[in-house]
N, C-alpha and C positions, 0 to 999 in steps of 0.2 A: 408317437404312442399309440397310436389308433390299433397300425398293425402288429404290436405286441398285444396289448388286449384284444382283438379281433379272432388271433392266436392261442390266448388261453381259453376263451371261451368255445376254439375249437377241438380242442384237444382230446385223444381218444379219451382218455380219466373221465373226461364229463359226459360217462355216455349214461347215464341219466336224469332224467327231468329233475330232482331235488340237486344234485349234485351241481346240474348247466347253473338252477338257480343260486347256488350258491355265491358259486362264481360272481353270478352278472354283484347279487347282492352289498359282495363284496368292493366290487369294482366300482358300483352307483359308489357305496359309502364316498369308497377314497377319493373321486370322481369328487361329488359336491364340500370333501373338505376344504378339497382344490383353492375352489372356483367358491369355495363361501372367503376362504383366507382374502383371496384379489379384492373381491365384493364390499367385501369392512375395513380391508386400505391398502387397497391399492389405488389408481388415479380411476374418475369415474368411465369413462373413454376408454380403460383394460376392464374392465368391468363389464360394458357395454359389448362389447369383443369376448369376451370370453364368456358372459352366460346362454349369446343363442350356441354360441360355440359347444360350448360342454354339449345340452340341452339338445339337440343335432347329435353328437356322439354316442348320448341317454341312448337313443331311439331305435337307431344304428345299431348298439349292441345289446338291447333288449328284442330288436329283431335276428340278433344272429344265433342269443340265446333259445328264442322258438316263443317269442312274446305274439300274442297277432295283432291286427291293430285294430281288435273291438276287446281285449284284454291293455289295449295302449287310453282305448279313449280316442281314435284316431281313424277310425272306419266311417269311411263317405256317408253311407247310408243313417248313421247317427246325423253328421252333419247339416240339418233341416228342422231332427227338433235340438240337437245342440242351441241350433242361433235363431232358434224360440225361446225354451228360453232362458236368452242371452238376452234378450231385450228384455224378457218380465223382469227379470233380475237386478238389471242398471235400473228400469222403469224407479222399483222397490226401492233401490240405493238409495235413488234420488230422493222421493217424494218424502223418504226417512229419516235422510240429512234435510233437510228441509223443512219438514215440525218438528223435527228438532231445534230448531230455531225458537216455534214460537212455546215450545215447554216449556214451565218453571224452572232455572236454571238452568236449561239448557244452552241456550247464545255461551253461557259466564261460560260450563260443563267444557265448549268447545276452545271457546278463546285461551281457554285457560290452556291451551297447547300451544307451545311454539315451533310453527313451522319457519326452516329454517330456510328461504328460497327469496332471491332481493329482492323479486319484480312478480307482479300477476306470470310474465313473458315466460320467468322463469318457474313459476309454477304451471302454464303450460307446457311448457320444453315436458315438465317431468313430471306432466297425466298424459304424455299424448306418446312420448318417448320413453324416459326413463324405466317408469314403470314399471310397461310392456313390456320391453327388452333385458332392461336389469333384472326385473323381481319375478311377477307375472312368468313369464312361457320358462326357463328356471325352475321357480317351482312345482308348474304346473306339471310342466313332464315326467319332472322325477317323484313328487310327492302324491297326483292323484294320478299320474299316470304310468311309469315303471314300478315307483314298490306298492302301489295298491295295485297292479297287477297282478308283477309277480307274488306280491302274498297272496293276493286273491287262488293263487291254485293250490297252496298250502294250506289252507285257512281257511272260517265260514270270511261273510261280506263286514261283520262283529268287531272278530277279531283283528282282522285286511284293515280298517279304516282305525281303529287304535292304534294299535301299530304306526303304522302312517302316518297318523297324526303327532305322536309319537319325537316321532325324528322331528318334522318335521316342529315343532313345540323346541328340539333341540337345536335345531338349526337358527332360531330363532334371540340363543340366548344370548349372543353375543349383543346386538342389536337392542335386543333389552338392558344391558349394563349400559352401551353409548346412551341409552335417551334417554335411560336411570338419570348424570351423570350431565348430558345437557341438553335438552329441548321440552322435560319437562318441567318447563314453572313452579307446578307447585302436589304438592305430595303429604299425606297425614303417614304415609306406611315412612320405615326402617327400607335402606335401598333393598338387599338380601328379600328380605318382603313385598317390595313392589315389584322386584325383576324376578318371585318365583305368580304371581300372580296374572302378571303380563305372558308368561310364559303358560299359564292351566287357562288364559285367556284364547292365545292360538292353537294349543291345541284341545283346543272346544270349539275354535274356526276350524279347525285341518280335517275334525267333524264332519263339521256341518259343508268343508265341501267336497270333501268326501263322498255323503251323501247326497248331491248334489251331483259327482258324476255320476254316483253312481243309475239313479232315477234316468236322468238324463240320457242314457248309453257316452257323454262325449264329454271330453275333455274342455271341450268350447266353454257348457256352463257354466264351470266352473270356473273360471279363467278370469269371463265375464264379471261374474261374482265375485273375483279375487282384484279384477282391477278394479271395479267401477268402486268398494267400498275405500281403497289405496287412492283412485285415481283424481278421482270424485270431491272425495276427503282432504286431498293435498292442496284442490281448485277453491273450495268454501273458507278451510281453516286460514290459506294463502290472507284470503278475501276479508275474512273475518283479523286477522292479526295488525 
């Protein structure tokens, strides 16, 4: 499959940058659709294998299509800045979660969301393995790396961030449907309204991550924030449940 995708992006008829971008965008969407089905409906082990492999394949194809390391947010010169952003953002998220516990109704709001993990050991496994490899890596490479870098070649920062975030929200439609039916113990909203709200919130989160990625110049920063929100959140909610 890798050989055929590479051949497609290298064909003579893809002579212009725009044509290569359209071809890459099509390939990225198809690959994401495939890995999405594996992550949502396949066994966890399959997702842990498929997600990193597809993430590496996306980077390879993006480079073949002409995207630079800077455009992908993976340039070496931006790693230090990205690491500084990551440390600061992880600290902000940790403090934010801690403060929430002391805000009126904050703890009740957090405990209202059930996390289906058997033990704190499972929470640590999710935080250190499942979240980074099965969620953060593929989503950051795809949406804040390849897609954002690709779109910024032809659109401004605002439009590119918006389009990337809309696709990021679409990626979360199926998880939102599953969450509404199995993991949220309370909601005053009807199912479709809940899913719509969850997707809208995900789009907003995508915009924030795109801005972090743009300001830091590094995918490491958006990945760090993404991991902190998901990973630390799982650990906290497991302790409260």
